[in-house]
C-alpha positions in Angstrom: 27.1 179.2 91.2 24.0 181.1 90.2 25.0 181.9 86.6 26.0 179.4 83.9 28.9 181.8 83.0 30.5 181.2 86.5 33.0 178.6 85.5 35.1 176.3 87.6 37.8 179.0 87.7 35.3 181.5 89.2 34.2 179.0 91.8 37.9 178.3 92.7 38.6 182.0 93.1 35.4 182.5 95.1 36.3 179.6 97.5 39.9 180.7 97.7 39.0 184.3 98.7 36.7 183.0 101.4 39.5 180.8 102.8 42.0 183.7 102.5 40.1 186.9 103.2 43.1 188.8 104.5 46.3 189.5 102.6 47.3 191.0 99.3 46.1 189.9 95.9 47.6 190.8 92.6 44.8 190.7 90.0 45.6 191.1 86.3 42.7 192.3 84.2 43.1 193.4 80.5 46.9 193.3 81.0 46.8 195.7 84.0 47.8 194.4 87.4 46.4 195.9 90.7 47.4 195.1 94.2 44.2 194.7 96.2 42.6 193.3 99.3 39.3 191.4 99.4 36.4 193.5 100.6 33.2 191.6 100.2 31.0 189.7 97.8 27.3 189.7 96.9 24.7 188.5 94.5 23.8 191.1 91.9 22.3 191.3 88.5 22.8 193.0 85.2 20.2 195.7 85.8 17.6 194.3 83.4 14.0 193.7 84.7 13.6 190.3 86.3 11.0 189.3 83.7 13.3 190.3 80.8 14.9 187.5 78.8 18.2 189.3 79.1 18.1 189.3 82.9 21.0 187.6 84.6 22.0 187.2 88.3 25.6 186.6 89.2 28.1 186.8 92.1 30.4 189.8 92.3 33.6 189.6 94.4 34.7 193.1 95.5 38.4 194.1 96.0 39.9 197.4 97.3 42.7 198.7 95.1 45.6 199.5 97.6 47.1 202.3 95.4 44.0 204.5 95.3 41.6 202.9 97.8 38.9 202.4 95.1 36.6 199.3 95.0 36.2 197.1 92.0 34.2 194.0 91.2 35.4 190.7 89.7 32.6 188.5 88.2 32.0 186.1 85.4 31.9 189.1 83.1 35.4 190.4 83.9 37.3 187.5 85.3 41.1 188.2 85.8 43.7 186.7 83.6 45.9 186.0 86.5 45.5 185.9 90.3 48.5 185.9 92.7 48.0 185.8 96.5 50.8 186.7 98.9 53.3 186.0 96.0 51.9 182.6 94.9 50.0 182.2 91.7 46.4 181.0 92.4 45.0 181.2 88.8 
């Protein structure tokens, strides 16, 4: 955890994805569910200058949407309401 906003649920998802990097995830964000595969994760920031009081670093977990092959990030700023992996609810 590199950001105080990264809750226990985020840590659980981060660990789960690393233990299960293959397979299909159903991720529900803002009431919309996408079928996706884990792609990668990385440390990133909010784009503010490092010496700015608003600067924040965080981890982004990237998934590939199966329906249109686009990539999207999950982070502490847009955490999913529900996560299902291979038909079993994770969160």
